[in-house]
SETOR-153107 format. One line per 3 residues: for each residue y, z, x of N, C-alpha, C, CB. Coordinates in steps of 0.1 Angstrom, whole numbers, plus 5000, padded with zeros to 4 digits. Glycine has a CB too. Layout:
Y:Z:X:Y:Z:X:Y:Z:X:Y:Z:X; ...
END
This chain:
4988:5000:5008:5000:5000:5000:5012:5000:5009:5000:5012:4991; 5023:4995:5003:5036:4995:5010:5046:5004:5003:5041:4981:5012; 5054:5011:5010:5064:5020:5005:5077:5017:5010:5060:5035:5008
5088:5019:5002:5101:5017:5006:5107:5031:5009:5110:5010:4996; 5110:5034:5022:5115:5047:5026:5130:5046:5029:5107:5052:5038; 5138:5055:5023:5152:5055:5025:5155:5067:5034:5161:5056:5012
5161:5065:5046:5165:5075:5055:5180:5076:5056:5158:5073:5069; 5185:5088:5056:5199:5090:5057:5203:5095:5071:5205:5100:5046; 5211:5088:5078:5215:5092:5091:5230:5097:5091:5214:5080:5102
5233:5108:5097:5246:5113:5097:5255:5105:5105:5247:5128:5102; 5267:5102:5100:5277:5095:5108:5288:5104:5112:5283:5083:5100; 5298:5100:5120:5309:5108:5124:5320:5108:5114:5314:5103:5137
5319:5100:5103:5329:5100:5093:5327:5112:5084:5327:5087:5084; 5338:5118:5079:5337:5130:5071:5343:5127:5057:5345:5141:5078; 5336:5133:5047:5341:5131:5033:5352:5141:5030:5329:5132:5023
5357:5142:5018:5368:5151:5014:5364:5165:5016:5372:5148:4999; 5351:5169:5015:5347:5183:5016:5344:5187:5030:5335:5185:5007; 5346:5178:5040:5343:5181:5054:5329:5179:5058:5347:5195:5056
5321:5173:5049:5307:5170:5053:5306:5156:5059:5298:5171:5040; 5296:5155:5069:5294:5142:5075:5288:5132:5064:5285:5143:5087; 5293:5120:5064:5287:5110:5055:5274:5105:5061:5297:5098:5054
5266:5100:5051:5253:5095:5055:5253:5080:5055:5242:5101:5046; 5246:5074:5065:5244:5060:5064:5229:5058:5060:5246:5053:5079; 5227:5052:5048:5214:5051:5042:5208:5038:5046:5215:5052:5027
5196:5038:5053:5189:5027:5057:5175:5027:5050:5188:5026:5072; 5170:5015:5047:5157:5014:5040:5147:5007:5049:5159:5006:5027; 5135:5013:5049:5124:5008:5058:5112:5005:5049:5121:5017:5069
5105:4994:5051:5093:4992:5044:5082:4996:5054:5091:4976:5040; 5072:5004:5049:5061:5008:5058:5048:5008:5050:5064:5022:5064; 5037:5007:5057:5024:5007:5051:5018:5020:5053:5015:4996:5058
5012:5026:5042:5006:5039:5042:4996:5039:5030:5016:5050:5041; 4986:5048:5031:4977:5050:5020:4982:5058:5009:4964:5057:5026; 4992:5067:5011:4998:5075:5001:5012:5078:5004:4989:5088:4999
5019:5084:4994:5033:5088:4997:5034:5099:5007:5039:5094:4983; 5024:5108:5008:5023:5118:5018:5022:5113:5032:5011:5128:5015; 5014:5103:5033:5012:5096:5046:5025:5089:5050:5000:5086:5047
5032:5083:5040:5044:5076:5043:5055:5086:5048:5049:5069:5030; 5055:5098:5042:5064:5108:5046:5062:5112:5061:5063:5121:5037; 5049:5114:5064:5045:5117:5078:5049:5106:5088:5030:5120:5079
5047:5094:5084:5050:5083:5093:5065:5082:5095:5045:5069:5087; 5073:5083:5084:5087:5083:5085:5093:5094:5093:5093:5084:5071; 5086:5106:5092:5091:5118:5101:5088:5115:5115:5083:5130:5096
5077:5109:5119:5074:5105:5133:5084:5095:5138:5060:5100:5134; 5087:5085:5129:5097:5075:5133:5110:5081:5136:5098:5064:5121; 5115:5091:5127:5128:5097:5129:5128:5106:5142:5131:5106:5117
5117:5111:5146:5116:5119:5158:5122:5112:5170:5102:5124:5161; 5120:5099:5171:5125:5091:5182:5139:5088:5183:5117:5078:5183; 5147:5093:5173:5161:5090:5172:5169:5103:5174:5165:5084:5158
5180:5102:5182:5188:5114:5185:5197:5118:5174:5196:5112:5198; 5200:5109:5164:5209:5112:5153:5202:5121:5143:5213:5099:5146; 5210:5130:5137:5205:5138:5126:5202:5130:5114:5216:5149:5122
5190:5132:5109:5186:5124:5097:5177:5131:5088:5178:5111:5103; 5175:5125:5076:5166:5131:5066:5160:5120:5058:5173:5142:5058; 5148:5122:5053:5142:5112:5044:5147:5115:5030:5126:5113:5045
5153:5105:5024:5159:5107:5011:5150:5103:5000:5172:5099:5010; 5142:5092:5001:5133:5089:4990:5122:5080:4996:5141:5081:4979; 5111:5080:4988:5099:5072:4991:5095:5066:4978:5088:5080:4999
5094:5053:4976:5089:5047:4964:5079:5036:4968:5101:5041:4956; 5069:5034:4959:5059:5024:4961:5065:5010:4959:5047:5026:4952; 5063:5001:4968:5068:4987:4967:5057:4979:4959:5070:4981:4981
5062:4973:4948:5052:4966:4940:5050:4951:4945:5057:4965:4925; 5044:4950:4957:5041:4937:4963:5026:4934:4964:5048:4936:4977; 5023:4922:4962:5009:4918:4962:5004:4917:4977:5007:4904:4955
5011:4910:4985:5008:4909:4999:5020:4905:5007:4996:4898:5001; 5018:4906:5021:5029:4903:5030:5025:4889:5036:5032:4914:5040; 5033:4879:5035:5031:4866:5041:5040:4866:5054:5034:4854:5031
5033:4866:5065:5040:4865:5078:5031:4859:5088:5046:4879:5082; 5037:4857:5100:5029:4850:5111:5017:4858:5115:5038:4848:5123; 5017:4871:5114:5006:4880:5118:4995:4879:5108:5011:4894:5121
4998:4881:5095:4988:4882:5085:4983:4869:5080:4994:4889:5073; 4991:4859:5080:4987:4845:5075:4993:4834:5084:4992:4843:5060; 4987:4833:5096:4993:4824:5106:4991:4809:5101:4987:4826:5119
4981:4807:5093:4978:4793:5088:4990:4786:5081:4966:4792:5080; 4998:4794:5075:5010:4789:5068:5021:4785:5077:5015:4798:5058; 5021:4789:5090:5031:4787:5099:5028:4776:5110:5035:4800:5106
5017:4771:5109:5013:4760:5119:5020:4747:5115:4997:4758:5118; 5023:4740:5126:5030:4727:5124:5021:4716:5120:5037:4723:5137
END
């Protein structure tokens, strides 16, 4: 299964209340469950020096991924 994970990274911009604003980035990742997706996202975030948090995880309703790695026959000349 594929999940869409939204991660919020703190920026140096400050809102009216003095809190750092979040830059929200979305990542598609493959996992067997939402729990596994959370663990993979946490490991991914460990490699970044910016303060961050996982904001949401939702299942992506896709049938398959068509790319050069999974289906190279469609990319041959």
